[in-house]
RODRENLO-620470 format. One record per residue: x, y, z of N, C-alpha, C, O in turn; residue in one letter. Coordinates in steps of 0.001 Angstrom, whole numbers, plus 500000, padded with zeros to 6 digits. Layout:
residues N
XYZXYZXYZXYZa...
END
This chain:
residues 388
500860498804500000500000500000500000500890501238500000501581501525500977m500859501962498887501720503132498736500862504326498351500206504313497310d500863505359499187500041506530498937500804507641498218500267508729498014f502028507378497841502861508414497215502697508380495700502715507300495109s502541509526495063502498509553493599503859509196493018504895509403493651p503837508661491813505095508368491129505736509666490647505107510723490646t506983509566490243507663510762489727506969511288488483506898512500488282s506453510387487638505722510821486438504442511550486820504087512549486193d503749511064487836502518511716488271502788513092488876502013514026488671q503875513215489614504280514525490135504610515466488982504273516649489020v505269514934487958505619515751486788504358516248486085504298517402485662h503351515383485960502089515785485323501460516936486087501063517938485492i501370516797487386500764517848488220501528519164488066500921520217487870r502842519104488153503648520325488040503515520950486646503426522170486510d503502520109485627503405520611484255502065521291484001502000522303483304a501001520737484565499677521344484396499606522700485089499038523648484547i500182522792486281500180524081486968500951525122486166500535526278486083f502066524719485579502836525673484756502030526079483529502013527250483152r501372525122482915500581525420481721499423526356482061499177527332481352h498718526055483140497537526851483506497896528237484014497039529118484067c499154528439484388499589529764484841499465530806483740499463532006484017a499359530352482476499147531282481362497770531942481431497542532986480819q496851531320482185495462531774482226495146532221483656494944531401484552f495111533511483837495018534103485174493610533999485748492664533610485063s493500534355487019492179534442487653491267535394486888490077535131486716d491839536493486436491038537477485697490534536908484375489438537242483924d491337536048483760490893535389482524489615534604482785488651534708482027y489607533817483861488435532994484150487251533840484621486099533507484341w487528534924485330486445535819485727485832536489484505484612536634484421l486675536898483554486168537504482326485285536524481551484237536905481031d485711535267481476484909534265480769483591534017481506482555533810480874r483631534036482811482414533838483595481424534962483334480216534733483265d481936536170483191481060537322482952480526537350481531479362537683481306r481380537000480565480975537117479158480252535881478642479462535970477703s480517534730479252479944533484478745480650532960477518480172532017476888g481788533555477162482523533119475968483272531818476246483955531696477263e483144530855475349483828529574475498485339529799475534485857530555474712f486063529165476464487520529378476579488282528646475480489046527720475750p488068529068474253488653528379473107490162528355473117490768527358472726g490789529450473563492249529478473572492812528513474613493858527904474386d492133528367475750492560527385476746492399525974476190493298525144476328f491262525704475566491007524386474975492086524052473941492651522958473955y492359524987473060493354524755472009494740524517472598495481523650472136t495075525285473608496406525132474211496564523762474851497635523160474761s495525523262475492495593521942476111495644520837475061496326519828475241m494919521036473963494963520055472881496335520022472223496893518951471985a496875521202471930498180521267471269499293520706472145500289520190471638e499123520807473461500123520263474382499951518762474593500769518134475266a498898518184474025498693516745474095497955516250475317497892515042475546g497393517151476114496778516736477372495413516079477193494997515307478058w494708516355476109493377515776475940493442514253475816492470513561476118l494573513740475376494707512303475174495466511600476273496042510535476047g495477512172477448496287511614478536495950510151478810496843509367479129v494672509768478691494263508402479014493958507566477772493414506468477887a494299508067476602494076507334475367495376506655474903496465507143475207m495274505553474182496478504849473717497300505694472747496776506577472069p498570505410472697499464506134471800499092505914470340499331506782469501e498510504761470032498167504431468646497166505403468038497104505540466816a496373506088468881495389507050468372495757508474468747494914509370468688v496999508691469130497466510039469431497450510405470891497646511568471245g497218509421471749497184509694473182498522509467473856499524509166473208g498515509619475172499737509458475957499896508052476519500961507699477025a498834507246476431498916505877476890498946505728478402499405504708478915g498462506731479118498445506668480579497054506249481058496211505857480251l496816506330482360495565505822482905494641506897483429494918508092483323g493532506445483999492566507359484606493173508014485853492787509125486216i494109507340486501494786507960487643495507509230487211495382510272487855t496262509139486120496966510318485612495986511372485107496222512571485259e494873510915484500493845511865484057493240512596485248492976513796485175a493021511876486345492457512503487544493425513523488133493015514604488554a494698513179488161495713514121488656495744515363487781495850516481488285i495652515172486478495654516299485551494433517192485753494565518410485868m493239516585485796492016517371485911491928518062487265491402519170487369m492439517412488294492463518046489612493331519292489593492959520319490160q494490519208488943495391520359488865494779521477488034494949522652488360a494064521126486957493391522138486132492413522942486973492383524170486897v491607522240487781490634522931488632491318523700489751490915524814490084a492356523102490334493036523715491475493842524942491070494106525808491904e494233525028489812495040526158489354494264527463489295494853528523489085a492947527402489478492154528629489538491022528687488543490129529525488665g491047527791487538489987527792486532488710527134487000487661527289486375g488790526396488102487607525771488664486918524826487703487558524173486878g485601524765487824484817523853486997484753524324485548484557523511484645m484917525622485315484909526119483942486078525543483169485897525017482070t487276525635483729488451525091483054488330523584482887488619523049481816a487897522892483954487794521438483899486766520992482860487027520074482082a485607521635482845484547521228481929484873521536480480484329520907479572s485755522497480255486161522810478886486778521601478209486574521384477015t487540520805478970488274519678478387487870518330478975488381517295478548i486971518330479937486613517104480656486102516016479706486508514859479816h485224516378478785484596515405477897485580514553477110485527513326477193g486470515168476351487420514364475570488292513441476420488722512388475949p488553513830477665489454513037478499488842511681478846489558510681478899v487515511633479085486920510350479471485886509827478479485659508619478422f485247510706477691484098510297476884484464509441475681483587508822475077s485732509395475327486152508573474199486420507126474590486702506289473733l486332506828475899486568505464476377485706504423475658486229503368475300e484400504669475427483595503657474727484119503324473330484046502175472896p484649504330472624485200504061471295486452503204471416486629502246470665i487310503549472354488543502796472544488262501354472959488959500436472527e487244501151473796486965499816474314486113498975473371486277497756473312l485203499612472630484235498848471852484227499192470364483548498520469588f484955500209469954484970500584468548485869499685467718486758499017468246g485629499676466424486506498944465506487809499712465329487906500877465717s488801499067464748490067499753464483489850500952463575490480501996463745d488949500793462605488654501902461692488019503059462445488366504215462202e487095502771463356486445503827464125487433504538465038487406505764465141q488297503791465697489291504406466568490176505369465785490439506487466228k490630504922464620491529505750463813490817506967463243491437508015463063a489531506845462959488776507938462342488229508925463366488210510131463119r487788508423464503487029509247465442487870509912466526487602511055466896m488872509222467036489571509717468219490608510800467923490590511830468597i491511510626466952492569511627466751492086513052466516492696513975467056p491010513294465732490587514686465528490147515378466820490296516593466948p489607514619467777489192515208469049490413515495469916490504516559470528v491349514553469969492544514745470788493404515893470292494046516578471089l493423516110468982494242517183468414493603518552468563494269519573468392s492308518578468884491589519843468990490934520266467693490289521312467636g491093519460466643490475519805465358488958519743465442488260520488464754a488448518848466291487012518723466493486689518735467989487448518217468807e485565519328468320485060519298469691483892518322469754483224518063468753k483660517788470945482604516800471088481708517125472277482078517896473163m480519516518472277479630516578473427479098515179473698479227514281472866c478506515007474860478063513704475348476570513801475587476143514390476580f475761513232474694474313513443474704473583512197475184473295511292474400a473288512159476475472566511034477073471285511513477757470201511013477458v471401512475478669470286512873479531469129513475478739469336514197477763t467897513163479182466700513688478534465804514398479546465915514162480749e464915515270479057464121516107479956463263515351480957463114515797482095p462697514218480561461706513569481418462154512217481971461337511455482488n463444511919481863463910510620482352464899510731483497465015509802484297t465617511847483598466574512015484676467610510913484685468231510629483661g467803510282485852468790509213485989468243507846485574468973506855485611l466979507781485184466380506518484739466699506334483253465835506489482390d467958506001482981468478505993481608467739505013480714467610505251479513t467253503917481276466586502915480440465278503428479849464721502810478942t464784504557480360463519505117479846463746506187478771462818506911478411k464968506287478265465238507281477218464263507123476056463916506008475667l463825508267475506462818508256474443463381508644473073462726508415472055k464566509219473031465156509539471730465273508259470915465887507287471354t464676508266469721464562507042468927465456507097467693465510508104466988a466150505994467452466953505829466234466313504723465409466439503541465732a465626505115464343464908504155463501465813503673462382466434504477461688k465888502351462204466756501782461172466208502115459790465034501892459494k467088502652458959466781502946457561467934502422456719468926501928457256v467810502526455435468845502033454543470165502771454797470234503989454628d471199502049455199472523502630455398472774503238456754473877503707457033g471748503236457612471976503847458921470719503976459742469874503080459760g470602505108460427469494505337461353468994506774461200469759507686460885y467707506949461428467107508280461446466683508560462889465883507827463470l467237509639463455467093509893464886466208511108465138466323512137464472v465315510957466128464470512058466570464364512005468093464239510929468678n464414513186468731464267513241470180464896514480470771465446515316470054g464810514593472082465337515749472806466333515294473866466171514231474465d467362516103474094468340515878475146468464517160475975468131518246475502k468937517027477196469065518198478067470350518113478889470875517030479147i470842519291479294472085519427480052473273518844479284474118518149479847w473312519147477991474386518627477154475487519676477077475346520697476404i476567519411477765477682520347477863478367520525476514478716519553475844t478551521779476132479298522176474935478637521771473614479296521767472574n477363521435473641476684521100472385476679522284471425476611522099470210a476749523497471963476694524694471121477993524929470346478001525687469376h479089524290470761480363524461470049480883523144469478481951523117468866v480138522046469671480625520713469298480490520437467810479574520920467144a481422519653467316481370519141465946480825517721465907480227517303464916d481036516983466992480607515590467089479868515375468402480056516121469362r479026514347468432478374514017469697478334512504469894478129511727468962m478539512130471151478318510762471588476860510689472003476449511367472944m476076509874471312474622509881471463474116508504471856474448507506471216l473315508454472903472634507226473302471167507360472912470483508295473328l470691506399472099469313506461471597468720505053471592469437504052471573a467412505010471608466721503718471624466483503227470203465822503894469408r467031502046469889466856501437468571465770500373468579465294499958467522t465378499930469772464244499010469921463325499592470983463787499935472071t462029499711470692461112500290471685461184499547473017461392498335473055p461008500291474102461109499713475434460129498552475626460457497555476269l458939498687475069457934497642475250458261496366474462457617495335474656e459256496435473580459599495278472745460855494553473224461301493612472568a461428494963474339462651494319474819462345493447476036461386493684476770v463190492429476226463026491529477368463499492188478652462829492136479683t464678492813478566465226493549479709465232495022479370465525495403478236r464909495856480349464805497287480068466136497919479683466160499007479109k467245497250479994468553497769479598468892497440478147469886497931477612t468062496605477507468289496273476097467695497352475191466877498165475623d468118497341473938467488498192472930468018499596472816467511500384472017g469042499935473607469686501243473492470999501077472728471745500127472965l471271501990471826472496501906471024473283503203471136472723504280471342s474596503068470996475494504205471163476078504602469814476497503753469028l476097505908469561476621506452468306477619507563468598477500508286469587f478598507683467721479478508848467737479450509408466330479973508805465393f478827510580466194478502511057464853478645512559464727478815513272465716t478572513022463498478660514448463222477414515156463734476296514675463550r477612516293464374476491517085464860476057518004463722476600519095463547l475089517554462965474598518258461777473612519348462210472496519058462641d474050520610462087473225521720462571471935521897461765471031522607462206r471836521269460604470587521321459847469510520449460492468319520619460227d469940519519461335468984518599461955469088518568463480468355517836464144h469992519356464018470159519418465468470160520882465898471012521664465476v469208521237466731469112522599467255469507522587468723469149521675469467e470250523610469131470604523725470548469998524999471129469744525973470419h469779524961472419469288526140473134470013526205474471469862525313475306r470801527259474676471557527393475915470624527559477108469602528240477021l470987526928478221470207527014479453470863528047480370471983527818480825i470211529171480659470770530126481626470904529442482983469979528769483437p472055529617483626472283528875484853473127529664485845473592530763485544k473320529094487026473948529789488138475422530076487900475895531168488215m476142529132487360477591529286487219478121528600485988477361528101485158g479448528580485878480130527980484733479543528510483412479224527749482499r479416529829483351478733530451482222479471530266480905478845530252479845h480797530122480955481572530031479724481517528647479095481897528480477936a481054527669479832480880526321479295479387526043479280478784525755480313v478805526132478103477358526118477982476736524761478247477287523721477886g475562524793478892474701523622479037473500523848478128472950524949478079s473099522815477416472148522993476333470960522036476389471065520899476851n469840522537475905468770521683475412469124521368473966469575522250473235m468929520136473547469241519731472179468010519079471571467430518163472154v467613519556470391466435519047469706466886518391468395467434519056467516f466652517093468277467119516313467128465929515991466239464941515410466688i466035516375464974464924516202464035465429515549462750466091516191461935n465113514274462579465486513514461375466991513580461093467409513834459963d467778513353462105469230513293461938469615511912461421469310510898462048l470282511881460283470748510601459732472121510273460297473041511089460250f472240509057460835473515508565461351473877507302460588473125506328460638i474993507284459890475378506081459140475716504913460061476102505101461215p475563503705459524475877502497460292477288502536460854477536502044461955d478214503121460100479616503150460522479848503981461772480925503916462364d478855504762462184479001505602463378478396504973464627478388505589465693d477892503755464500477395503062465689478564502366466390479353501670465752r478667502558467696479737501955468486479214500656469111478250500670469877i479859499540468778479427498256469310478164497770468623477728498332467618g477585496719469181476408496125468576475143496917468823475037497658469801g474182496752467925472890497399468119472247496845469384472190495632469587e471764497749470230471127497340471468472069497183472640471627496925473760g473373497336472400474357497166473474474792498487474106475728498509474906d474131499573473761474581500894474186474604501105475687475513501750476209g473618500569476383473574500774477833474766500121478508475397500723479376f475076498900478118476211498197478722477527498877478372478456498905479179r477598499424477166478816500121476754478998501410477543480098501726477997i477904502149477699477999503450478367478370503287479830478984504181480411i478009502163480435478358501923481837479862501932482054480335502289483133l480615501542481032482074501482481160482686502864481348483805502995481843k481936503903480945482458505256481082481993505975482324482450507085482597g481075505362483101480505506059484247481490506178485401481581507234486028l482227505112485690483173505189486804484294506196486543484619506976487439n484901506211485343485896507269485075485333508668485219486018509563485714p484085508872484791483472510194484918483349510595486388483655511731486751e482901509664487232482775509967488647484134510252489273484261511145490111r485136509502488871486489509706489396487000511098489032487535511812489880i486831511476487773487329512781487334486559513920487995487166514913488394l485229513799488121484454514843488802484896514983490254484993516094490775l485162513852490906485636513913492274486976514614492379487184515440493267g487882514287491476489202514927491481489081516425491240489777517216491876a488206516816490330488024518231490032487429518979491226487826520106491522e486470518339491911485884518963493096486948519225494156486970520290494773a487822518255494363488895518437495338489802519587494922490236520368495768i490093519701493634490907520812493149490274522154493454490958523091493866g488959522249493250488246523492493553488310523781495047488588524909495454i488053522760495864488086522953497312489450523385497800489547524262498659g490504522792497273491858523176497663492136524640497311492724525380498099r491704525040496121491936526414495705491220527389496636491771528425497007n489991527048497008489221527918497904489892528030499268489969529124499826a490379526918499813491039526939501114492338527728501054492667528453501993i493073527594499967494317528362499808494028529860499802494743530640500431q492977530255499089492612531670499047492205532158500440492591533247500864r491426531341501141490949531740502460492096531843503458492136532774504262a493031530893503413494165530916504339495053532134504077495537532769505013a495259532450502814496062533628502473495395534897502977496053535771503541r494087534995502773493347536165503246493422536256504771493584537346505320y493304535111505460493319535101506926494679535508507483494767536052508583a495736535245506721497067535680507163497258537174506983498004537805507733r496588537741505993496834539136505626495813540111506201496126541288506379e494636539664506484493554540543506930493745540899508419493750540017509277r493898542167508702494119542639510066492831543260510607492291544198510020i492352542735511719491192543282512423491516543267513914492012542266514430v491239544371514609491590544520516022493098544291516236493528543663517204f493878544832515285495341544849515386495984543463515329497088543273515838d495309542502514719495896541167514574495293540482513358494145540754513004r496047539598512714495474538878511573494338537974512040494430537338513089p493277537925511258492136537108511665492504535631511728491817534850512385i493573535245511055494015533858511088494551533421512442494788532231512646g494750534350513372495150533987514731493979533437515534494166532778516556m492781533713515063491583533310515803491234531852515481491158531467514314n491024531053516521490685529650516301489349529493515586489111528488514915q488478530488515732487210530448515000487409530497513497486535530066512745g488543531015513046488911531006511629489754529770511323489533529101510314i490717529467512191491643528366511948490949527004511846491167526249510898q490114526710512838489577525357512957488698524938511778488858523820511289h487773525781511295486980525374510129487840525118508890487573524192508125p488880525949508695489747525746507538490551524455507676490709523713506707l491058524191508878491807522957509103490922521733508889491358520734508316a489681521817509354488731520726509155488491520481507667488468519335507219k488316521546506915488089521412505472489284520774504788489115519925503913c490496521173505175491694520579504574491719519074504813492001518309503891w491430518643506027491456517211506345490394516451505557490653515353505064m489218517022505440488147516352504700488499516208503215488248515166502608q489079517257502641489465517200501236490530516130500991490440515360500035l491530516092501860492614515128501653492132513694501867492593512784501178e491214513479502807490649512149503002489827511720501789489918510575501346a489033512634501259488243512339500064489145512027498877488840511154498064a490243512740498790491168512524497685491722511100497695491934510512496634n491954510548498871492449509175498961491446508194498354491842507250497670l490162508406498595489146507518498028489060507678496512488909506694495788m489155508917496034489129509148494591490308508456493913490139507805492882v491486508592494481492668507991493873492669506470494015493219505768493166m492056505959495080491896504508495200491015503990494070491316502966493456k489928504703493800489032504302492714489761504333491375489607503421490563a490550505376491141491286505484489884492290504348489739492447503788488654a492963504011490819493941502933490791493276501595490491493789500812489693t492139501330491126491409500096490865490966500025489407491075498977488771l490460501153488874490023501169487472491180500831486549491025500031485626f492331501429486788493477501187485915494004499761486022494659499270485102d493728499105487122494094497692487281493077496755486645493294495545486585r491976497310486175490923496486485611490035495839486646489324494882486339g490060496347487881489254495801488956487962496608489125487866497757488696e486982495977489759485711496657490009485938497848490942486580497715491984d485411499007490563485630500212491374484359501030491524484425502211491867c483199500425491273481954501178491331481692501803492691481291502964492776g481917501040493753481691501556495105482650502702495396482237503755495884v483926502497495098484931503512495393484747504767494539484926505881495032e484389504598493258484196505753492380483032506608492847483125507835492865a481936505962493224480775506702493710481044507333495067480681508485495307n481687506567495963482000507115497278482977508278497167482828509285497860a483973508144496299484938509217496116484299510478495587484589511577496060g483427510323494602482741511487494036481884512163495094481876513391495191k481158511374495892480303511932496950481143512681497978480865513843498277y482161512033498517482975512638499564483692513886499066483786514885499779l484196513823497840484908514971497277483986516163497102484341517287497457a482799515919496551481870517017496296481373517650497590481270518872497690a481067516818498577480576517352499841481664518148500567481401519237501076e482870517610500614483959518315501304484365519575500550484731520573501171s484307519545499224484654520730498440483615521828498619483962523006498698a482347521447498684481305522439498933481524523115500288481443524339500389f481801522327501323482037522915502639483282523799502622483320524836503283e484303523384501862485523524194501775485238525542501131485719526569501608a484460525549500048484150526810499366483266527701500238483461528915500289c482305527102500915481438527885501791482235528465502968482051529621503348h483116527644503532483945528120504638484884529232504181485126530188504918t485412529107502963486274530157502420485511531464502278486043532531502585a484270531388501815483464532597501682483230533242503050483324534462503185m482926532430504057482706532974505393483993533572505963483947534555506702l485126532987505625486403533501506098486664534897505552487157535773506264t486331535094504291486542536391503660485468537403504043485618538594503770l484396536948504668483326537863505039482700538502503814482384537812502845g482520539807503849481909540517502733482692540369501448482108540311500366g484023540307501555484845540165500353484634538805499683484880538658498486m484183537821500447483885536528499853482737536582498877482595535715498014g481914537610499018480762537789498130481120538616496900480319538743495974y482324539175496897482764540036495793483430539197494707484240538318494999a483085539474493460483620538690492353485145538768492259485789537793491872q485719539902492605487157540079492414487993539130493270489177538937492994e487401538540494294488135537601495139487930536148494718488577535253495264y487050535902493766486905534615493074486281533502493904485930532464493345h486130533670495194485578532598496014484111532342495669483667531194495654v483363533408495392481952533213495061481809532427493760480857531663493602e482741532604492833482731531827491579482973530347491865482306529478491303r483928530075492740484218528686493088483030528037493798482723526868493562l482363528801494670481209528258495385480083527913494418479436526876494555l479851528790493435478811528497492444479165527256491626478307526424491329r480431527151491272480830526062490374480949524719491093480769523673490470e481248524729492384481391523458493097480049522752493248480006521562493559v478961523472493033477649522833493079477450521859491922476581520990491989l478246521995490866478105521087489719478523519671490091477709518760489941i479747519429490568480073518051490946479259517535492123479142516324492310p478702518429492908477838517975493999476532517417493461475918516551494085r476101517912492294474821517521491719474964516503490592474157515581490472t475986516675489776476148515869488560477413515016488648478301515324489443a477515513954487854476512513422486916475467512543487583474548512053486925p475605512342488890474622511575489643474436512276490987475405512751491578v473212512340491465472921513093492680473497512378493904473694511163493885s473767513142494970474261512503496201473271511495496765473676510519497397p471994511715496549470973510806497074471066509440496398470940508405497053h471288509444495073471400508172494364472689507443494741472717506212494765m473744508181495031474974507535495490474745506866496841475198505742497060i474045507546497747473731506948499040472884505684498870473084504697499577l471938505723497928471159504519497623472069503382497164471939502243497613n472986503711496269473904502722495695474762502078496787474899500856496835f475333502901497654476186502379498719475368501520499687475828500469500132i474165501971500006473305501203500910473006499819500342473010498828501072a472749499756499046472403498478498417473629497589498219473610496410498572e474701498161497648475849497349497251476775496998498406477373495922498415r476898497893499377477833497661500479477115497094501695477577496131502306v475990497694502039475273497297503256474207496236502993473590495722503926l473991495908501703473035494873501301471619495162501784470877494256502164e471262496449501760469905496852502122469005496774500892469499496841499766l467692496636501086466789496501499930466728497775499110466882498880499631p466500497598497813466393498714496898465228499611497273464133499129497563k465465500928497267464465501860497790463710502629496710462904503502497032s463948502328495453463296503085494376462934502159493227462376502608492225y
END
């Protein structure tokens, strides 16, 4: 049992911090205010080869694991960009896993390199307005036609659909009432986002304004057979392979945000003088910050344990979900405590803590709610009866 990162992992973390230093706090605040997609940050990360950190070298990746991807994404968030910086590149880092695991050699060579190089952007289109986390009830339909499929339906909360060239799409190819198991009949596609048949509508939201969340309306979109990943009807089982990496990366990013907030609060507490002494001398300031630091570091151990298990090819569902839950909860408390430490200045945009607090609510809520994680742990670990 070794809790120390390897020299390569330390190098990744240090290199990401140096790279992200090009993009100041003011850069991210400006993007938050304008809502402009951080295209220059995205391009810089693609050109530096970071988007392919967990992809094989044969398709232009670095051939490393989800552990290294988690270290990278954590550093991206911790460097000051928060969830905006992480979400700008989060998708390509993990969403291509289904192609790598289940795609043909031709699909891997055709689909993955353009995304890793930054030539194409992608989005991940699964969630629908009326199904929530009940993925087997998806209604977007892909009807078989000559040479491919004709797709119609709606998706919601689709990150970066407004700037994407390609989308990973989960759609029903067999009606739910015609399948034996409700997990059957869903198929996965990676295809061109044809704006003549796909309309997006940005969702105004609390934070992460520069990385858009979208409603997506699909009307008679033709998808060729060559763009289906894996067998028809196997989409649900394929998509499950990407859920644990997503939870691991979200957990790592949450910890990065929490660490950044605590660092800002500790610096302010050392410098802020009230009643002729720094407020950091007061245990009422010290103790909450120290508690947050301990919670973040403990959560990080669970996240990295999950990443290590995944890279070994071992089951990590419990650890990935637990890590994501613990990281998000501790990061939220860290950001809230940082705001209270700064007092009125914590509410001011120029100090950036309020931005971090708004953005940390994303990993706390997505891609799976804390309530569903608690259900999962109760059932899988404690062997309690299913509650829903």
